[in-house]
C-alpha positions in Angstrom: -31.8 -35.3 21.0 -28.7 -34.5 23.0 -27.3 -31.0 23.2 -23.9 -30.6 21.6 -21.6 -27.8 20.5 -19.2 -27.7 17.6 -17.5 -24.3 17.7 -14.0 -23.3 16.7 -12.6 -19.8 17.3 -9.1 -19.0 16.3 -6.9 -16.0 15.6 -3.7 -16.5 13.6 -1.8 -15.7 10.5 -2.8 -16.7 7.0 -0.2 -19.2 5.6 -1.2 -19.2 2.0 -3.2 -16.9 -0.3 -6.9 -17.9 -0.5 -7.9 -20.1 -3.4 -11.4 -19.3 -4.9 -13.3 -22.0 -6.8 -16.9 -22.5 -7.8 -19.1 -25.6 -7.5 -20.9 -26.9 -10.6 -24.0 -25.1 -9.3 -22.1 -21.8 -9.1 -21.6 -21.6 -5.3 -18.3 -19.9 -4.4 -15.9 -21.8 -2.0 -12.6 -20.3 -0.7 -9.9 -22.3 1.0 -6.8 -21.1 2.8 -4.6 -22.0 5.8 -4.1 -20.3 9.2 -1.3 -20.9 11.7 -1.8 -20.5 15.4 0.9 -20.9 18.1 0.8 -22.3 21.6 3.7 -21.9 24.1 5.2 -24.8 25.9 7.9 -24.8 28.5 11.0 -26.9 27.7 13.4 -26.7 30.6 13.8 -23.0 31.5 12.7 -21.7 28.1 9.3 -21.2 26.5 8.9 -22.5 22.9 6.2 -21.6 20.4 4.6 -24.7 18.8 2.7 -23.9 15.6 -0.6 -25.5 14.7 -1.9 -25.4 11.1 -5.6 -25.1 10.3 -7.4 -25.6 7.0 -10.2 -23.0 6.5 -13.2 -23.2 4.2 -15.5 -20.3 3.5 -18.7 -20.5 1.3 -20.9 -18.1 -0.7 -20.5 -14.4 -1.0 -18.2 -14.3 2.0 -15.9 -16.6 0.1 -15.6 -14.1 -2.8 -15.1 -11.3 -0.3 -12.3 -13.1 1.5 -10.6 -14.2 -1.7 -10.3 -10.5 -2.7 -9.4 -9.2 0.8 -7.2 -11.7 2.6 -3.6 -12.4 1.6 -0.8 -14.5 3.0 0.7 -13.1 6.2 -2.4 -11.1 7.3 -3.8 -11.8 10.8 -7.4 -13.1 10.8 -9.9 -14.1 13.4 -12.2 -17.0 12.5 -15.3 -18.5 14.0 -16.9 -21.6 12.6 -17.3 -25.4 13.0 -14.9 -28.2 12.8 -15.7 -30.6 9.9 -14.0 -33.9 9.1 -14.3 -35.5 5.7 -12.6 -38.0 3.5 -11.9 -38.2 -0.2 -10.1 -40.5 -2.6 -6.7 -39.2 -3.8 -5.5 -39.4 -7.4 -3.4 -42.4 -6.4 -6.5 -44.2 -5.2 -5.8 -44.0 -1.4 -8.4 -42.7 1.0 -7.4 -39.4 2.6 -8.9 -37.7 5.7 -9.1 -34.0 6.3 -10.1 -31.9 9.3 -11.0 -28.3 8.5 -12.8 -25.3 10.0 -15.9 -24.3 8.0 -16.0 -20.6 8.8 -19.1 -18.6 9.5 -17.2 -15.4 10.3 -13.7 -14.3 9.0 -12.4 -11.0 10.2 -9.1 -9.7 8.7 -7.0 -7.4 10.8 -4.4 -4.8 10.0 -2.4 -2.5 12.2 -3.0 0.6 10.1 -4.3 1.5 6.7 -1.8 1.3 3.9 -0.7 4.8 2.9 -1.6 6.1 6.3 0.5 9.2 7.0 0.4 10.6 10.5 1.9 13.9 9.3 -1.3 14.6 7.3 -3.5 14.8 10.4 -5.1 18.2 10.9 -4.1 18.9 14.5 -0.4 19.5 15.2 -0.8 18.9 18.9 0.7 15.5 19.8 -1.7 15.1 22.8 -4.7 15.4 20.5 -3.5 12.8 18.0 -4.1 9.2 19.1 -1.0 6.9 19.3 -0.7 4.8 16.2 -0.3 1.6 18.2 -3.1 2.1 20.7 -5.9 4.0 19.1 -8.7 2.3 17.2 -8.4 2.3 13.5 -11.6 4.3 13.1 -9.9 7.2 14.9 -7.1 7.3 12.3 -9.3 7.4 9.2 -11.2 10.5 8.2 -14.7 9.8 7.1 -14.0 10.9 3.5 -11.0 8.5 3.1 -11.4 5.4 1.1 -9.2 2.5 2.3 -9.6 -0.8 0.4 -7.4 -3.1 2.5 -8.8 -2.4 6.0 -11.8 -4.1 7.5 -13.5 -2.8 10.6 -15.6 -5.6 12.1 -18.7 -3.4 12.6 -18.7 -2.6 8.8 -18.7 -6.2 7.6 -21.7 -7.0 5.3 -22.2 -10.5 6.9 
């Protein structure tokens, strides 16, 4: 058997809210889109060219993603590229390429409701910058923040 690798790793923005469905056997499947950009030089200017990816997530992770990820949020995805075909309602055969995700990590710049004025220390040098400090430094251990995911805390 020959050695081969099928691995896709992308980071981009979600283009549509995830859609959660269930197979007849009860397995959850979540689908959504992600856009990535690449820059190309046209003359003296650089231009971003978008690329759109179809993402599929299965099982418990699908349910988690359907409740966590929304259109516009930045995500990092690792999975495999899968090609499949199906028959459309009009009888034509359609072909689809998609990334079947093993890992989906949603990102956010700061927790919603985060208020820098509520920090205990009044010294600006002791407070981390909101743009450069890790999110964990900004959240007190007693706080409950539903819309933030820290990769080390993911259950999968």
